[in-house]
C-alpha positions in Angstrom: 30.3 9.1 -23.3 30.9 12.3 -21.5 33.3 15.5 -21.8 36.4 16.1 -20.4 39.1 18.8 -20.9 42.2 18.1 -22.3 44.7 19.9 -20.6 47.0 18.5 -23.6 44.8 20.1 -26.5 42.9 22.3 -24.6 40.1 21.0 -26.3 36.8 18.9 -24.6 37.0 15.6 -26.2 34.7 13.0 -25.3 35.9 10.1 -23.2 33.9 6.8 -22.8 32.7 6.4 -19.1 33.3 3.3 -16.6 31.2 -0.2 -16.9 29.2 -0.6 -13.3 31.7 -2.1 -10.6 34.7 0.0 -11.8 35.6 4.4 -11.7 37.8 6.3 -13.7 41.6 6.3 -12.7 42.3 8.4 -15.7 40.5 10.6 -18.3 40.2 10.0 -21.4 43.1 12.6 -23.8 42.9 13.3 -28.0 45.6 10.5 -27.8 44.6 8.1 -25.2 41.2 6.0 -24.3 39.4 6.3 -20.7 41.4 3.9 -18.0 39.2 2.1 -15.5 39.9 0.7 -12.0 37.7 -2.2 -10.5 36.3 -0.1 -7.1 37.7 -1.8 -4.1 36.3 -3.6 -1.3 33.8 -2.1 0.2 33.1 0.6 -2.3 30.2 0.0 -5.2 29.5 1.8 -8.6 26.2 0.2 -9.8 25.6 2.1 -13.3 28.2 2.9 -16.5 30.1 6.3 -15.1 32.7 9.2 -15.1 33.2 9.2 -11.9 36.7 9.4 -10.1 35.7 7.6 -7.0 33.3 4.3 -6.3 30.6 4.6 -3.8 31.3 3.9 -0.1 28.6 1.2 1.0 25.9 1.9 4.1 27.4 1.1 7.0 25.9 -2.0 8.9 21.8 -2.8 9.2 20.1 -0.3 11.6 18.0 -2.4 14.4 15.5 -4.6 13.9 17.4 -5.1 10.1 19.2 -8.0 8.2 21.3 -7.9 5.9 19.2 -8.6 2.7 21.8 -8.3 0.1 25.8 -7.7 1.2 27.2 -5.1 -0.6 28.9 -6.0 -4.0 31.3 -3.8 -6.9 27.9 -3.2 -8.6 25.3 -3.2 -5.6 25.1 -1.1 -1.9 24.5 -3.5 1.2 20.2 -3.9 1.1 19.1 -4.5 4.6 15.5 -5.1 5.2 13.4 -4.8 8.4 12.9 -8.4 10.7 9.3 -10.1 10.2 6.0 -8.0 11.0 7.6 -4.9 10.8 7.7 -2.4 8.0 10.4 0.7 7.5 8.9 4.2 7.9 11.7 6.8 7.7 15.1 5.0 9.4 12.7 2.3 11.9 11.2 -0.5 12.0 7.3 -0.1 12.9 5.6 -3.1 13.7 2.5 -4.1 11.5 -0.9 -2.7 13.1 -3.4 -6.2 14.3 -6.0 -5.6 12.5 -9.3 -5.9 15.2 -11.6 -8.9 14.4 -13.7 -9.0 11.3 -11.4 -6.1 9.8 -8.2 -6.7 7.7 -6.1 -6.3 4.8 -8.4 -6.9 1.0 -6.0 -7.7 -2.4 -7.1 -5.9 -5.3 -6.0 -6.2 -8.6 -6.8 -4.5 -11.9 -8.3 -6.7 -14.9 -7.8 -6.8 -18.3 -11.3 -4.6 -18.5 -9.1 -2.0 -16.5 -12.0 -2.7 -13.7 -11.1 -4.0 -10.1 -11.4 -6.8 -8.2 -10.8 -7.4 -4.6 -10.6 -10.2 -2.6 -11.7 -10.2 1.1 -9.4 -12.8 3.0 -10.4 -15.7 5.2 -9.3 -15.7 8.4 
């Protein structure tokens, strides 16, 4: 719920929010409930909200990225770097190759609170 000024009564009224995928087309009054409308194409609303419009979906994925999840009425477009690259600020940078004898170590936290590290085989 959210507070909204009702000009008809000159009072604050408690309005219901709109569900994900929609926006407030008309705020509630003392006499009528909130009117929600679905987000138009290329717009989304992830959460329950009291917004007058939906958010615009991110334009396009950047260089060396692909679309992992297309924009829907409830979720923005999700882009991911191609295989072998990672996102640093706005750029997909190449992973650094480790020299022979070196590599990534996988460590897990055991249920006793200690760490156990595994050395991957090459």
